[in-house]
BABA-524243 format. One record per residue (C-alpha): residue number from 1; residue in one letter; x, y negated, z. Coordinates in steps of 0.5 Angstrom, whole numbers, plus 500, padded with zeros to 3 digits. Layout:
N
{pos = NUM&code = A&px = X&py = Y&pz = Z}
...
//
This chain:
390
{pos = 1&code = M&px = 530&py = 486&pz = 522}
{pos = 2&code = A&px = 523&py = 485&pz = 522}
{pos = 3&code = A&px = 524&py = 478&pz = 526}
{pos = 4&code = M&px = 528&py = 476&pz = 520}
{pos = 5&code = R&px = 524&py = 478&pz = 515}
{pos = 6&code = S&px = 518&py = 474&pz = 518}
{pos = 7&code = A&px = 522&py = 468&pz = 515}
{pos = 8&code = P&px = 527&py = 466&pz = 509}
{pos = 9&code = E&px = 531&py = 464&pz = 514}
{pos = 10&code = I&px = 531&py = 464&pz = 522}
{pos = 11&code = A&px = 535&py = 462&pz = 528}
{pos = 12&code = R&px = 538&py = 467&pz = 533}
{pos = 13&code = V&px = 534&py = 463&pz = 539}
{pos = 14&code = D&px = 527&py = 464&pz = 535}
{pos = 15&code = I&px = 529&py = 472&pz = 534}
{pos = 16&code = S&px = 530&py = 472&pz = 541}
{pos = 17&code = R&px = 523&py = 468&pz = 542}
{pos = 18&code = Q&px = 520&py = 473&pz = 538}
{pos = 19&code = T&px = 523&py = 480&pz = 540}
{pos = 20&code = G&px = 524&py = 478&pz = 547}
{pos = 21&code = L&px = 531&py = 480&pz = 547}
{pos = 22&code = S&px = 536&py = 476&pz = 551}
{pos = 23&code = P&px = 540&py = 471&pz = 547}
{pos = 24&code = A&px = 546&py = 475&pz = 549}
{pos = 25&code = T&px = 543&py = 481&pz = 546}
{pos = 26&code = V&px = 541&py = 478&pz = 540}
{pos = 27&code = T&px = 548&py = 475&pz = 539}
{pos = 28&code = A&px = 551&py = 482&pz = 539}
{pos = 29&code = V&px = 546&py = 485&pz = 535}
{pos = 30&code = T&px = 547&py = 480&pz = 529}
{pos = 31&code = S&px = 554&py = 480&pz = 530}
{pos = 32&code = E&px = 554&py = 487&pz = 528}
{pos = 33&code = L&px = 549&py = 486&pz = 523}
{pos = 34&code = I&px = 554&py = 481&pz = 519}
{pos = 35&code = L&px = 560&py = 485&pz = 520}
{pos = 36&code = A&px = 556&py = 491&pz = 516}
{pos = 37&code = G&px = 554&py = 486&pz = 511}
{pos = 38&code = L&px = 546&py = 486&pz = 512}
{pos = 39&code = I&px = 545&py = 479&pz = 514}
{pos = 40&code = E&px = 549&py = 473&pz = 513}
{pos = 41&code = D&px = 549&py = 465&pz = 516}
{pos = 42&code = A&px = 545&py = 461&pz = 511}
{pos = 43&code = P&px = 548&py = 455&pz = 508}
{pos = 44&code = G&px = 547&py = 449&pz = 512}
{pos = 45&code = V&px = 544&py = 447&pz = 519}
{pos = 46&code = T&px = 537&py = 446&pz = 522}
{pos = 47&code = G&px = 539&py = 441&pz = 527}
{pos = 48&code = P&px = 542&py = 441&pz = 534}
{pos = 49&code = T&px = 541&py = 446&pz = 540}
{pos = 50&code = R&px = 539&py = 443&pz = 547}
{pos = 51&code = R&px = 547&py = 443&pz = 548}
{pos = 52&code = G&px = 548&py = 439&pz = 542}
{pos = 53&code = R&px = 551&py = 445&pz = 538}
{pos = 54&code = P&px = 549&py = 445&pz = 531}
{pos = 55&code = R&px = 543&py = 451&pz = 530}
{pos = 56&code = V&px = 545&py = 456&pz = 524}
{pos = 57&code = N&px = 540&py = 460&pz = 521}
{pos = 58&code = L&px = 541&py = 467&pz = 519}
{pos = 59&code = R&px = 538&py = 470&pz = 513}
{pos = 60&code = I&px = 538&py = 477&pz = 510}
{pos = 61&code = R&px = 543&py = 479&pz = 505}
{pos = 62&code = G&px = 539&py = 480&pz = 499}
{pos = 63&code = C&px = 545&py = 484&pz = 495}
{pos = 64&code = A&px = 546&py = 489&pz = 501}
{pos = 65&code = H&px = 542&py = 494&pz = 498}
{pos = 66&code = R&px = 537&py = 495&pz = 492}
{pos = 67&code = V&px = 531&py = 499&pz = 492}
{pos = 68&code = I&px = 525&py = 502&pz = 488}
{pos = 69&code = G&px = 518&py = 503&pz = 489}
{pos = 70&code = A&px = 514&py = 507&pz = 485}
{pos = 71&code = K&px = 506&py = 508&pz = 485}
{pos = 72&code = L&px = 504&py = 515&pz = 481}
{pos = 73&code = A&px = 497&py = 513&pz = 478}
{pos = 74&code = D&px = 493&py = 518&pz = 473}
{pos = 75&code = R&px = 497&py = 516&pz = 467}
{pos = 76&code = T&px = 502&py = 511&pz = 469}
{pos = 77&code = I&px = 508&py = 510&pz = 474}
{pos = 78&code = T&px = 509&py = 503&pz = 476}
{pos = 79&code = T&px = 515&py = 501&pz = 479}
{pos = 80&code = A&px = 518&py = 495&pz = 482}
{pos = 81&code = V&px = 526&py = 494&pz = 484}
{pos = 82&code = L&px = 527&py = 489&pz = 490}
{pos = 83&code = D&px = 533&py = 487&pz = 493}
{pos = 84&code = F&px = 534&py = 488&pz = 501}
{pos = 85&code = A&px = 531&py = 481&pz = 502}
{pos = 86&code = G&px = 525&py = 483&pz = 499}
{pos = 87&code = K&px = 526&py = 479&pz = 492}
{pos = 88&code = T&px = 523&py = 482&pz = 486}
{pos = 89&code = L&px = 529&py = 484&pz = 481}
{pos = 90&code = A&px = 524&py = 488&pz = 476}
{pos = 91&code = E&px = 518&py = 491&pz = 474}
{pos = 92&code = A&px = 516&py = 496&pz = 469}
{pos = 93&code = E&px = 510&py = 501&pz = 467}
{pos = 94&code = Y&px = 512&py = 508&pz = 465}
{pos = 95&code = P&px = 506&py = 512&pz = 461}
{pos = 96&code = I&px = 505&py = 519&pz = 463}
{pos = 97&code = P&px = 500&py = 525&pz = 461}
{pos = 98&code = G&px = 494&py = 525&pz = 465}
{pos = 99&code = G&px = 491&py = 531&pz = 469}
{pos = 100&code = G&px = 494&py = 535&pz = 475}
{pos = 101&code = M&px = 501&py = 537&pz = 473}
{pos = 102&code = S&px = 506&py = 542&pz = 476}
{pos = 103&code = P&px = 510&py = 538&pz = 482}
{pos = 104&code = D&px = 517&py = 539&pz = 478}
{pos = 105&code = R&px = 514&py = 536&pz = 472}
{pos = 106&code = V&px = 511&py = 530&pz = 476}
{pos = 107&code = A&px = 518&py = 529&pz = 479}
{pos = 108&code = T&px = 521&py = 529&pz = 472}
{pos = 109&code = Y&px = 517&py = 524&pz = 470}
{pos = 110&code = V&px = 519&py = 520&pz = 476}
{pos = 111&code = A&px = 526&py = 520&pz = 475}
{pos = 112&code = K&px = 525&py = 518&pz = 468}
{pos = 113&code = A&px = 521&py = 512&pz = 470}
{pos = 114&code = V&px = 526&py = 510&pz = 475}
{pos = 115&code = Q&px = 531&py = 510&pz = 470}
{pos = 116&code = D&px = 527&py = 506&pz = 466}
{pos = 117&code = A&px = 526&py = 501&pz = 472}
{pos = 118&code = C&px = 534&py = 501&pz = 473}
{pos = 119&code = G&px = 534&py = 499&pz = 465}
{pos = 120&code = K&px = 529&py = 493&pz = 466}
{pos = 121&code = A&px = 534&py = 491&pz = 472}
{pos = 122&code = E&px = 540&py = 492&pz = 468}
{pos = 123&code = M&px = 543&py = 496&pz = 474}
{pos = 124&code = R&px = 545&py = 503&pz = 474}
{pos = 125&code = L&px = 542&py = 509&pz = 478}
{pos = 126&code = E&px = 548&py = 509&pz = 483}
{pos = 127&code = E&px = 547&py = 502&pz = 485}
{pos = 128&code = I&px = 540&py = 504&pz = 488}
{pos = 129&code = S&px = 540&py = 505&pz = 496}
{pos = 130&code = G&px = 533&py = 508&pz = 496}
{pos = 131&code = I&px = 527&py = 510&pz = 493}
{pos = 132&code = C&px = 519&py = 511&pz = 495}
{pos = 133&code = L&px = 514&py = 514&pz = 491}
{pos = 134&code = G&px = 506&py = 513&pz = 493}
{pos = 135&code = V&px = 501&py = 518&pz = 492}
{pos = 136&code = A&px = 494&py = 519&pz = 492}
{pos = 137&code = G&px = 491&py = 524&pz = 497}
{pos = 138&code = F&px = 493&py = 527&pz = 504}
{pos = 139&code = V&px = 500&py = 526&pz = 504}
{pos = 140&code = D&px = 505&py = 527&pz = 510}
{pos = 141&code = G&px = 510&py = 521&pz = 509}
{pos = 142&code = P&px = 515&py = 523&pz = 514}
{pos = 143&code = R&px = 515&py = 530&pz = 512}
{pos = 144&code = G&px = 515&py = 528&pz = 505}
{pos = 145&code = L&px = 509&py = 533&pz = 504}
{pos = 146&code = V&px = 503&py = 532&pz = 500}
{pos = 147&code = H&px = 498&py = 537&pz = 503}
{pos = 148&code = W&px = 493&py = 535&pz = 497}
{pos = 149&code = S&px = 493&py = 530&pz = 491}
{pos = 150&code = R&px = 489&py = 530&pz = 484}
{pos = 151&code = A&px = 496&py = 529&pz = 481}
{pos = 152&code = F&px = 498&py = 536&pz = 482}
{pos = 153&code = D&px = 496&py = 543&pz = 480}
{pos = 154&code = R&px = 497&py = 546&pz = 487}
{pos = 155&code = R&px = 497&py = 544&pz = 494}
{pos = 156&code = D&px = 503&py = 543&pz = 500}
{pos = 157&code = V&px = 508&py = 540&pz = 495}
{pos = 158&code = R&px = 515&py = 538&pz = 498}
{pos = 159&code = L&px = 515&py = 532&pz = 494}
{pos = 160&code = T&px = 521&py = 529&pz = 498}
{pos = 161&code = E&px = 525&py = 535&pz = 497}
{pos = 162&code = L&px = 523&py = 536&pz = 489}
{pos = 163&code = L&px = 525&py = 528&pz = 488}
{pos = 164&code = S&px = 532&py = 529&pz = 492}
{pos = 165&code = R&px = 534&py = 534&pz = 486}
{pos = 166&code = H&px = 534&py = 528&pz = 481}
{pos = 167&code = F&px = 537&py = 522&pz = 486}
{pos = 168&code = A&px = 543&py = 522&pz = 490}
{pos = 169&code = C&px = 540&py = 516&pz = 495}
{pos = 170&code = P&px = 535&py = 517&pz = 500}
{pos = 171&code = V&px = 528&py = 519&pz = 498}
{pos = 172&code = F&px = 521&py = 517&pz = 501}
{pos = 173&code = V&px = 514&py = 519&pz = 500}
{pos = 174&code = E&px = 508&py = 516&pz = 502}
{pos = 175&code = N&px = 500&py = 516&pz = 502}
{pos = 176&code = D&px = 499&py = 510&pz = 496}
{pos = 177&code = A&px = 493&py = 507&pz = 500}
{pos = 178&code = N&px = 499&py = 505&pz = 506}
{pos = 179&code = L&px = 503&py = 502&pz = 500}
{pos = 180&code = I&px = 497&py = 496&pz = 500}
{pos = 181&code = A&px = 498&py = 495&pz = 507}
{pos = 182&code = M&px = 505&py = 494&pz = 507}
{pos = 183&code = A&px = 505&py = 490&pz = 501}
{pos = 184&code = E&px = 500&py = 485&pz = 504}
{pos = 185&code = L&px = 504&py = 485&pz = 510}
{pos = 186&code = W&px = 510&py = 483&pz = 507}
{pos = 187&code = F&px = 508&py = 479&pz = 501}
{pos = 188&code = G&px = 500&py = 478&pz = 502}
{pos = 189&code = M&px = 495&py = 476&pz = 506}
{pos = 190&code = G&px = 497&py = 480&pz = 512}
{pos = 191&code = R&px = 504&py = 476&pz = 513}
{pos = 192&code = E&px = 501&py = 472&pz = 519}
{pos = 193&code = K&px = 497&py = 477&pz = 522}
{pos = 194&code = R&px = 499&py = 482&pz = 527}
{pos = 195&code = D&px = 493&py = 487&pz = 526}
{pos = 196&code = F&px = 489&py = 488&pz = 520}
{pos = 197&code = V&px = 486&py = 493&pz = 515}
{pos = 198&code = T&px = 486&py = 494&pz = 508}
{pos = 199&code = V&px = 481&py = 498&pz = 504}
{pos = 200&code = T&px = 483&py = 501&pz = 497}
{pos = 201&code = L&px = 477&py = 503&pz = 492}
{pos = 202&code = E&px = 479&py = 506&pz = 485}
{pos = 203&code = N&px = 478&py = 513&pz = 483}
{pos = 204&code = G&px = 479&py = 514&pz = 490}
{pos = 205&code = L&px = 477&py = 511&pz = 497}
{pos = 206&code = G&px = 483&py = 509&pz = 501}
{pos = 207&code = M&px = 485&py = 505&pz = 508}
{pos = 208&code = G&px = 491&py = 503&pz = 511}
{pos = 209&code = I&px = 492&py = 500&pz = 518}
{pos = 210&code = V&px = 497&py = 495&pz = 521}
{pos = 211&code = I&px = 497&py = 495&pz = 528}
{pos = 212&code = D&px = 502&py = 490&pz = 531}
{pos = 213&code = R&px = 506&py = 489&pz = 525}
{pos = 214&code = K&px = 507&py = 497&pz = 524}
{pos = 215&code = L&px = 504&py = 502&pz = 519}
{pos = 216&code = Y&px = 499&py = 506&pz = 523}
{pos = 217&code = R&px = 499&py = 514&pz = 520}
{pos = 218&code = G&px = 496&py = 518&pz = 526}
{pos = 219&code = S&px = 499&py = 523&pz = 530}
{pos = 220&code = R&px = 499&py = 528&pz = 525}
{pos = 221&code = R&px = 500&py = 523&pz = 519}
{pos = 222&code = R&px = 494&py = 524&pz = 516}
{pos = 223&code = G&px = 490&py = 518&pz = 519}
{pos = 224&code = A&px = 486&py = 512&pz = 516}
{pos = 225&code = E&px = 482&py = 517&pz = 511}
{pos = 226&code = L&px = 476&py = 513&pz = 510}
{pos = 227&code = G&px = 474&py = 516&pz = 504}
{pos = 228&code = H&px = 474&py = 523&pz = 507}
{pos = 229&code = T&px = 469&py = 520&pz = 513}
{pos = 230&code = K&px = 463&py = 524&pz = 513}
{pos = 231&code = V&px = 456&py = 520&pz = 511}
{pos = 232&code = A&px = 452&py = 526&pz = 509}
{pos = 233&code = L&px = 451&py = 533&pz = 511}
{pos = 234&code = D&px = 452&py = 538&pz = 505}
{pos = 235&code = G&px = 452&py = 531&pz = 501}
{pos = 236&code = A&px = 455&py = 530&pz = 494}
{pos = 237&code = L&px = 461&py = 534&pz = 492}
{pos = 238&code = C&px = 468&py = 530&pz = 494}
{pos = 239&code = S&px = 474&py = 531&pz = 490}
{pos = 240&code = C&px = 478&py = 534&pz = 496}
{pos = 241&code = G&px = 473&py = 540&pz = 496}
{pos = 242&code = Q&px = 468&py = 538&pz = 501}
{pos = 243&code = R&px = 461&py = 535&pz = 501}
{pos = 244&code = G&px = 459&py = 528&pz = 504}
{pos = 245&code = C&px = 465&py = 524&pz = 504}
{pos = 246&code = L&px = 464&py = 517&pz = 503}
{pos = 247&code = E&px = 469&py = 517&pz = 497}
{pos = 248&code = A&px = 464&py = 522&pz = 494}
{pos = 249&code = Y&px = 459&py = 516&pz = 493}
{pos = 250&code = V&px = 463&py = 510&pz = 492}
{pos = 251&code = A&px = 469&py = 512&pz = 488}
{pos = 252&code = E&px = 469&py = 511&pz = 480}
{pos = 253&code = Y&px = 468&py = 518&pz = 479}
{pos = 254&code = A&px = 462&py = 518&pz = 484}
{pos = 255&code = L&px = 459&py = 513&pz = 479}
{pos = 256&code = L&px = 461&py = 516&pz = 473}
{pos = 257&code = R&px = 457&py = 522&pz = 475}
{pos = 258&code = E&px = 451&py = 518&pz = 474}
{pos = 259&code = A&px = 453&py = 514&pz = 468}
{pos = 260&code = N&px = 451&py = 519&pz = 463}
{pos = 261&code = L&px = 444&py = 518&pz = 465}
{pos = 262&code = V&px = 445&py = 511&pz = 463}
{pos = 263&code = L&px = 450&py = 511&pz = 457}
{pos = 264&code = D&px = 449&py = 512&pz = 450}
{pos = 265&code = A&px = 453&py = 518&pz = 446}
{pos = 266&code = G&px = 458&py = 513&pz = 444}
{pos = 267&code = Q&px = 459&py = 510&pz = 450}
{pos = 268&code = R&px = 461&py = 516&pz = 453}
{pos = 269&code = L&px = 467&py = 518&pz = 449}
{pos = 270&code = G&px = 472&py = 513&pz = 452}
{pos = 271&code = D&px = 476&py = 514&pz = 458}
{pos = 272&code = A&px = 474&py = 513&pz = 465}
{pos = 273&code = G&px = 476&py = 506&pz = 465}
{pos = 274&code = A&px = 472&py = 505&pz = 459}
{pos = 275&code = R&px = 466&py = 508&pz = 461}
{pos = 276&code = M&px = 466&py = 504&pz = 468}
{pos = 277&code = D&px = 466&py = 498&pz = 464}
{pos = 278&code = A&px = 461&py = 500&pz = 460}
{pos = 279&code = L&px = 456&py = 502&pz = 466}
{pos = 280&code = Y&px = 458&py = 495&pz = 469}
{pos = 281&code = A&px = 456&py = 492&pz = 462}
{pos = 282&code = E&px = 449&py = 495&pz = 462}
{pos = 283&code = A&px = 448&py = 493&pz = 470}
{pos = 284&code = R&px = 450&py = 486&pz = 468}
{pos = 285&code = G&px = 445&py = 486&pz = 462}
{pos = 286&code = G&px = 439&py = 488&pz = 466}
{pos = 287&code = N&px = 439&py = 496&pz = 466}
{pos = 288&code = A&px = 435&py = 497&pz = 472}
{pos = 289&code = R&px = 438&py = 504&pz = 473}
{pos = 290&code = A&px = 445&py = 502&pz = 472}
{pos = 291&code = L&px = 444&py = 496&pz = 477}
{pos = 292&code = E&px = 442&py = 501&pz = 482}
{pos = 293&code = I&px = 448&py = 506&pz = 481}
{pos = 294&code = F&px = 452&py = 500&pz = 483}
{pos = 295&code = R&px = 447&py = 497&pz = 488}
{pos = 296&code = R&px = 447&py = 504&pz = 492}
{pos = 297&code = A&px = 455&py = 505&pz = 492}
{pos = 298&code = G&px = 455&py = 498&pz = 495}
{pos = 299&code = R&px = 450&py = 500&pz = 500}
{pos = 300&code = M&px = 454&py = 506&pz = 502}
{pos = 301&code = F&px = 461&py = 502&pz = 502}
{pos = 302&code = G&px = 458&py = 497&pz = 506}
{pos = 303&code = L&px = 456&py = 502&pz = 511}
{pos = 304&code = G&px = 464&py = 505&pz = 511}
{pos = 305&code = L&px = 466&py = 498&pz = 512}
{pos = 306&code = A&px = 462&py = 497&pz = 518}
{pos = 307&code = N&px = 465&py = 503&pz = 521}
{pos = 308&code = V&px = 472&py = 500&pz = 520}
{pos = 309&code = V&px = 470&py = 494&pz = 524}
{pos = 310&code = N&px = 466&py = 498&pz = 530}
{pos = 311&code = I&px = 472&py = 503&pz = 530}
{pos = 312&code = F&px = 478&py = 498&pz = 530}
{pos = 313&code = D&px = 475&py = 491&pz = 530}
{pos = 314&code = P&px = 480&py = 488&pz = 526}
{pos = 315&code = S&px = 481&py = 480&pz = 525}
{pos = 316&code = L&px = 482&py = 481&pz = 517}
{pos = 317&code = I&px = 480&py = 487&pz = 512}
{pos = 318&code = V&px = 483&py = 486&pz = 505}
{pos = 319&code = L&px = 479&py = 490&pz = 499}
{pos = 320&code = S&px = 484&py = 492&pz = 493}
{pos = 321&code = G&px = 484&py = 496&pz = 487}
{pos = 322&code = T&px = 481&py = 496&pz = 480}
{pos = 323&code = A&px = 474&py = 497&pz = 483}
{pos = 324&code = M&px = 474&py = 490&pz = 486}
{pos = 325&code = R&px = 473&py = 488&pz = 479}
{pos = 326&code = Y&px = 466&py = 490&pz = 480}
{pos = 327&code = E&px = 463&py = 485&pz = 484}
{pos = 328&code = Y&px = 457&py = 489&pz = 486}
{pos = 329&code = L&px = 461&py = 493&pz = 491}
{pos = 330&code = Y&px = 463&py = 487&pz = 495}
{pos = 331&code = D&px = 458&py = 482&pz = 494}
{pos = 332&code = E&px = 453&py = 478&pz = 499}
{pos = 333&code = A&px = 449&py = 485&pz = 499}
{pos = 334&code = V&px = 455&py = 489&pz = 501}
{pos = 335&code = M&px = 457&py = 484&pz = 507}
{pos = 336&code = A&px = 450&py = 484&pz = 509}
{pos = 337&code = E&px = 450&py = 491&pz = 510}
{pos = 338&code = M&px = 456&py = 491&pz = 514}
{pos = 339&code = R&px = 454&py = 486&pz = 518}
{pos = 340&code = A&px = 447&py = 489&pz = 520}
{pos = 341&code = N&px = 451&py = 495&pz = 522}
{pos = 342&code = I&px = 457&py = 493&pz = 526}
{pos = 343&code = I&px = 456&py = 492&pz = 534}
{pos = 344&code = K&px = 452&py = 485&pz = 535}
{pos = 345&code = V&px = 457&py = 481&pz = 539}
{pos = 346&code = D&px = 457&py = 473&pz = 540}
{pos = 347&code = D&px = 464&py = 473&pz = 536}
{pos = 348&code = A&px = 464&py = 472&pz = 528}
{pos = 349&code = P&px = 465&py = 479&pz = 524}
{pos = 350&code = P&px = 472&py = 480&pz = 521}
{pos = 351&code = D&px = 474&py = 476&pz = 515}
{pos = 352&code = V&px = 473&py = 480&pz = 509}
{pos = 353&code = R&px = 477&py = 478&pz = 503}
{pos = 354&code = V&px = 478&py = 481&pz = 496}
{pos = 355&code = H&px = 486&py = 481&pz = 493}
{pos = 356&code = E&px = 485&py = 485&pz = 486}
{pos = 357&code = W&px = 493&py = 485&pz = 485}
{pos = 358&code = G&px = 495&py = 490&pz = 479}
{pos = 359&code = D&px = 499&py = 497&pz = 480}
{pos = 360&code = V&px = 505&py = 493&pz = 481}
{pos = 361&code = L&px = 503&py = 491&pz = 488}
{pos = 362&code = W&px = 502&py = 498&pz = 490}
{pos = 363&code = A&px = 510&py = 499&pz = 487}
{pos = 364&code = K&px = 512&py = 493&pz = 491}
{pos = 365&code = G&px = 509&py = 496&pz = 497}
{pos = 366&code = A&px = 513&py = 503&pz = 496}
{pos = 367&code = A&px = 519&py = 498&pz = 495}
{pos = 368&code = A&px = 518&py = 495&pz = 502}
{pos = 369&code = L&px = 517&py = 502&pz = 505}
{pos = 370&code = A&px = 524&py = 504&pz = 502}
{pos = 371&code = L&px = 527&py = 498&pz = 505}
{pos = 372&code = E&px = 524&py = 500&pz = 512}
{pos = 373&code = G&px = 527&py = 507&pz = 511}
{pos = 374&code = I&px = 534&py = 505&pz = 509}
{pos = 375&code = T&px = 534&py = 499&pz = 514}
{pos = 376&code = E&px = 533&py = 505&pz = 520}
{pos = 377&code = L&px = 538&py = 509&pz = 516}
{pos = 378&code = A&px = 543&py = 503&pz = 516}
{pos = 379&code = L&px = 542&py = 501&pz = 524}
{pos = 380&code = A&px = 542&py = 508&pz = 526}
{pos = 381&code = S&px = 549&py = 509&pz = 522}
{pos = 382&code = L&px = 551&py = 502&pz = 527}
{pos = 383&code = G&px = 549&py = 506&pz = 533}
{pos = 384&code = Q&px = 543&py = 501&pz = 534}
{pos = 385&code = P&px = 536&py = 504&pz = 536}
{pos = 386&code = R&px = 530&py = 504&pz = 531}
{pos = 387&code = S&px = 527&py = 499&pz = 535}
{pos = 388&code = A&px = 532&py = 494&pz = 532}
{pos = 389&code = A&px = 529&py = 495&pz = 525}
{pos = 390&code = E&px = 522&py = 493&pz = 528}
//
């Protein structure tokens, strides 16, 4: 299925070439998928094969399933409705109160946001085959367990279990930084890459890792926590409760800890986004103290990116998140800091690009994860191995 998702249409011979499966195996598997209604022959032909037969392409049958991806943010739940082929059917944003809430209350708001998304797509909830919710924090996606998140007023939340009380379809939960990696793999800069890293910077610092076009979570499903790598012994207090985390020096809340030294009384009254914008405006206006706050965060961010390069050696690093609207966090000084601290070899450093998509990108990444999940379930019901989905 992954080979079929790599192009709008694809011939059996190309699937065989990409997967290494024999033509006979590809024919047998695709015939079963056609009978199950998951894929179909594409209209028209692309030319003869070596034996002179017309070459018929296959494509994923979009109407086979519909899924909803959602991203839980501080004050909103952003949703995206996708069909089985990955086409966006609707997008929506549902407001919620800020601050840590009880898990039951969060689940209720997610249920309302999903109903709202169904309304936007002119669909009934019963027509949805799967739902995936992205949450910031320490999330064990396969187990549906949130070890810790600012969104909740307690630890160790069995979120999949809670959400399943509201929905009859399969429910998946994932670390929100992994949503960006999936969105880039399916819809963005990673579509033609086998290996890449995404780094997200907002009110937290996250990372998603794609290796051989598969999301890497780690053996305990808690890998890729770039924000909680340690950069200073007994350093600044992080939102996770530990000290010296990289996030505690570069995330929005870290910069805002020093904002009161710069902002006047009126500028301090807004929400976090308004105060960040005010701090940035001060830096742009030449306020030396405000500029130093951003510059120091940029240097620390550059060191973090250097560590990513030294450990993973990716061909591409994609930077995303609301903080990317502040160029001090990815300008040439930051890139110079990264280059100065990576292993010196003759090859050029990895390509670093900024992709400042909005919250809907996260939701589409969640929907992509839901599509992967229901694809595995569909293949399992047909007796196909999990590798057929990959």
